[in-house]
C-alpha positions in Angstrom: -25.3 35.7 0.8 -23.1 35.2 3.9 -24.6 32.2 5.6 -24.1 30.1 8.7 -25.8 27.2 10.5 -26.8 27.9 14.2 -28.8 27.0 17.2 -30.7 30.0 18.4 -31.6 30.6 22.0 -35.1 31.5 23.4 -35.5 35.2 24.2 -35.7 34.4 27.9 -32.4 32.7 27.9 -30.8 35.5 25.9 -32.0 38.0 28.5 -30.7 35.9 31.4 -27.2 35.6 29.8 -27.2 39.4 29.0 -28.0 40.2 32.6 -25.3 37.8 33.9 -22.7 39.4 31.7 -23.5 42.9 33.0 -20.5 43.0 35.4 -18.2 42.5 32.3 -19.9 45.4 30.4 -19.7 47.7 33.4 -15.9 47.5 33.6 -15.5 49.6 30.4 -13.3 47.1 28.6 -12.8 48.0 24.9 -15.3 45.5 23.6 -18.1 45.8 21.0 -20.8 43.9 22.9 -23.5 42.1 21.0 -27.2 42.8 21.7 -28.9 39.9 23.5 -31.0 39.1 20.4 -27.8 38.1 18.5 -26.8 35.4 21.0 -26.6 32.0 19.2 -24.4 29.0 18.9 -22.7 28.7 15.5 -22.5 25.1 14.3 -21.0 25.9 10.9 -20.0 29.0 9.0 -20.6 28.6 5.2 -19.3 32.0 4.0 -20.6 33.5 0.8 -23.2 31.3 -0.8 -24.9 31.9 -4.1 -28.7 32.3 -3.9 -29.2 29.3 -6.2 -27.4 27.1 -3.8 -29.6 27.9 -0.8 -32.1 25.1 -1.7 -29.3 22.5 -1.5 -28.2 23.8 1.9 -31.8 23.7 3.1 -32.2 20.2 1.9 -29.1 18.9 3.7 -29.8 20.7 7.0 -33.4 19.7 7.0 -32.5 16.0 6.4 -29.9 16.0 9.2 -32.2 17.9 11.6 -35.1 15.5 11.0 -32.8 12.6 11.8 -31.5 14.2 15.1 -33.3 13.8 18.4 -33.9 17.1 20.0 -31.5 17.6 22.9 -30.9 20.3 25.6 -28.0 22.7 25.7 -26.2 23.5 29.0 -24.7 26.9 29.1 -22.1 28.0 31.6 -18.6 29.4 32.1 -17.3 32.7 30.7 -14.1 32.8 28.7 -12.3 34.3 25.7 -10.4 33.4 22.5 -7.5 33.1 22.2 -6.9 33.7 25.9 -8.7 35.5 28.7 -5.7 37.8 29.2 -5.4 38.8 25.5 -8.9 38.3 24.2 -10.3 38.8 20.7 -13.7 37.3 21.5 -15.5 37.0 24.8 -18.0 34.2 25.2 -20.1 32.0 27.5 -19.5 28.3 27.0 -21.8 25.4 26.0 -21.2 21.9 27.2 -19.8 19.8 24.3 -22.2 16.9 24.7 -22.1 13.8 22.5 -25.4 14.9 20.9 -24.1 18.3 20.0 -20.8 16.9 18.6 -22.7 14.4 16.5 -24.9 17.1 15.0 -21.9 19.2 14.2 -20.1 16.2 12.6 -23.2 15.3 10.6 -23.5 18.8 9.2 -19.8 18.9 8.3 -20.0 15.7 6.4 -23.4 16.4 4.8 -22.4 19.8 3.5 -18.9 18.6 2.4 -20.6 16.5 -0.3 -21.9 19.7 -1.8 -18.6 21.6 -2.0 -18.5 23.2 1.5 -15.1 22.8 3.1 -15.0 20.8 6.3 -13.9 22.5 9.5 -10.7 20.8 10.8 -10.2 22.9 14.0 -11.4 21.5 17.3 -15.0 22.3 18.1 -15.4 24.6 21.1 -19.1 25.4 21.4 -19.8 28.9 22.7 -22.1 31.9 22.5 -20.2 35.1 21.5 -21.0 38.0 23.8 -18.6 40.6 22.3 -15.5 41.3 20.2 -12.6 43.4 21.3 -11.7 46.6 19.6 -8.5 47.0 17.6 -5.5 49.1 18.7 -6.2 48.5 22.3 -3.4 49.4 24.8 -1.4 47.0 26.9 -3.0 45.9 30.2 -6.5 47.2 29.4 -8.0 43.8 30.2 -6.3 43.5 33.6 -8.7 41.8 36.0 -10.9 40.3 33.3 -9.7 36.7 34.3 -10.7 37.1 37.9 -14.0 38.8 37.1 -15.0 36.1 34.6 -14.1 33.4 37.1 -16.3 35.0 39.7 -19.4 35.1 37.5 -21.8 32.3 38.3 -24.2 31.3 35.6 -25.8 28.1 34.4 -28.7 27.7 32.0 -30.3 24.7 30.3 -32.5 25.2 27.2 -34.5 22.8 25.0 -34.1 23.5 21.3 -36.1 22.0 18.5 -34.7 23.5 15.3 -31.4 23.8 13.4 -31.4 27.2 11.8 -30.0 28.6 8.6 -28.9 32.2 9.2 -27.9 35.1 7.0 -25.3 37.6 8.3 -25.4 41.2 7.1 -23.5 44.3 8.0 -25.7 46.6 10.0 -25.8 50.4 9.5 -24.0 52.9 11.7 -21.1 50.6 12.6 -23.3 48.4 14.7 -21.6 45.2 13.6 -23.7 42.5 12.0 -27.4 41.7 12.0 -28.7 38.2 11.6 -31.7 37.0 9.7 -33.3 33.6 10.1 -33.8 32.1 6.6 -35.1 28.7 7.6 -35.7 26.8 10.8 -35.3 23.0 10.3 -37.2 20.9 12.9 -35.4 18.2 14.8 -37.0 14.9 15.8 -39.2 15.6 18.9 -40.9 12.6 20.6 -44.7 12.9 20.7 -44.9 16.0 18.5 -46.1 16.5 15.0 -43.8 18.8 13.1 -44.7 21.1 10.3 -42.5 22.3 7.4 -39.6 24.6 8.1 -40.5 28.2 7.7 -38.2 31.1 7.2 -38.7 34.4 9.0 -36.7 37.5 9.9 -35.1 37.7 13.3 
């Protein structure tokens, strides 16, 4: 199974982001745009994981989530990797708050004890909107930098779970589809939390 750890967005916020990015899609750039239901913030990519190791991953993520105070995400600023002029991935940014950085670090250390390699690259939290197509011609993204800078968007969402996700290739060259395997509750003041429950999403 190809797994990753993520923070999933409410449907309403996914729809707002999708609407805000419409001017980018309308320009006809050679980009494979994700459906709004696929918008999420990846905390850690685990890669191929044997099914028998999933309970260990669930145990680690559940423990870390339960010890983490639920916190809001602030979403704003369109950009691209590696650069806006020669993009491979187009995204909207997420503020790298101390709470988010601590959660990321706790997951890295906790999973490293069970054989998952720690990520050494700098953490740039973002929500992927699309990936550029291969064999694109020179200059096809002319004007993308100015257009992205002109887009005004800011969202703030309250999240209460850290999610274990499965990534699978979709049919008909539609990229990947994501399945929620387990939602691990974070600590929320004044609320009684039940056990994590997996579902398809």
